[in-house]
C-alpha positions in Angstrom: -32.1 4.9 9.6 -29.4 6.7 7.6 -26.7 5.0 9.7 -28.2 1.6 8.8 -28.1 2.4 5.1 -24.5 3.6 5.3 -23.5 0.6 7.3 -25.2 -1.7 4.8 -23.5 0.2 1.9 -20.1 -0.2 3.5 -20.7 -3.9 4.1 -21.7 -4.4 0.4 -18.6 -2.6 -0.8 -16.4 -4.6 1.5 -18.0 -7.9 0.4 -17.6 -6.9 -3.3 -13.9 -5.9 -2.7 -13.3 -9.3 -1.0 -14.8 -11.1 -4.0 -12.6 -9.2 -6.4 -9.5 -10.1 -4.3 -10.3 -13.7 -3.3 -12.3 -14.9 -6.2 -12.5 -12.5 -9.1 -14.9 -13.6 -11.8 -12.3 -13.6 -14.6 -10.4 -16.2 -12.6 -13.3 -18.4 -11.6 -15.5 -18.8 -14.7 -14.5 -22.4 -15.3 -14.2 -25.7 -13.6 -10.7 -24.9 -12.3 -9.4 -21.7 -10.8 -6.6 -20.0 -12.7 -4.4 -20.0 -9.6 -4.7 -23.8 -9.3 -3.6 -24.2 -13.0 -0.7 -21.8 -12.6 0.5 -23.5 -9.4 0.3 -26.9 -11.1 2.0 -26.0 -14.3 4.5 -23.3 -13.4 5.5 -23.7 -9.8 9.1 -22.4 -10.4 8.5 -20.2 -13.5 7.3 -16.8 -12.6 7.5 -15.4 -16.2 5.6 -18.4 -17.6 3.1 -18.0 -14.7 2.4 -14.5 -15.9 2.0 -15.7 -19.5 -0.5 -18.3 -18.3 -2.4 -15.8 -16.2 -2.8 -13.4 -19.1 -3.8 -16.1 -21.5 -6.3 -17.7 -19.2 -8.1 -14.5 -18.4 -7.8 -12.5 -21.6 -11.3 -13.3 -23.0 -13.0 -12.3 -19.7 -11.4 -8.9 -19.1 -12.3 -5.7 -21.0 -9.1 -5.4 -23.0 -8.1 -8.5 -24.9 -5.3 -6.7 -26.9 -3.7 -5.3 -23.8 -3.7 -8.7 -22.0 -2.3 -10.4 -25.1 0.5 -7.8 -25.3 1.3 -8.4 -21.7 1.5 -12.1 -22.4 3.9 -11.5 -25.2 6.0 -9.2 -23.1 6.4 -11.9 -20.4 7.0 -14.5 -23.1 9.8 -12.4 -24.6 11.4 -11.9 -21.2 11.4 -15.7 -20.7 12.8 -16.3 -24.2 15.6 -13.7 -23.5 16.3 -15.5 -20.1 16.6 -18.9 -21.9 18.8 -17.6 -24.7 21.1 -15.8 -22.2 21.7 -19.0 -20.2 23.1 -20.9 -23.2 
């Protein structure tokens, strides 16, 4: 009996971990998954990809200010990159 409960507990943890990796709720709340939007709009722009990621999920995570600061950090890196190529 104890072994069954332990096995079920491990299965539940594994299932929850898989969901957080494959389909986290902060990326799947809307009609489109964040990954699909990022792939469509920024296929060759990793810094803008990061900006989009933080923007699209910031309202659904626990720290709005932190995500917005990360977005700004990546945006500043992209601005620096653009300015240094001219």
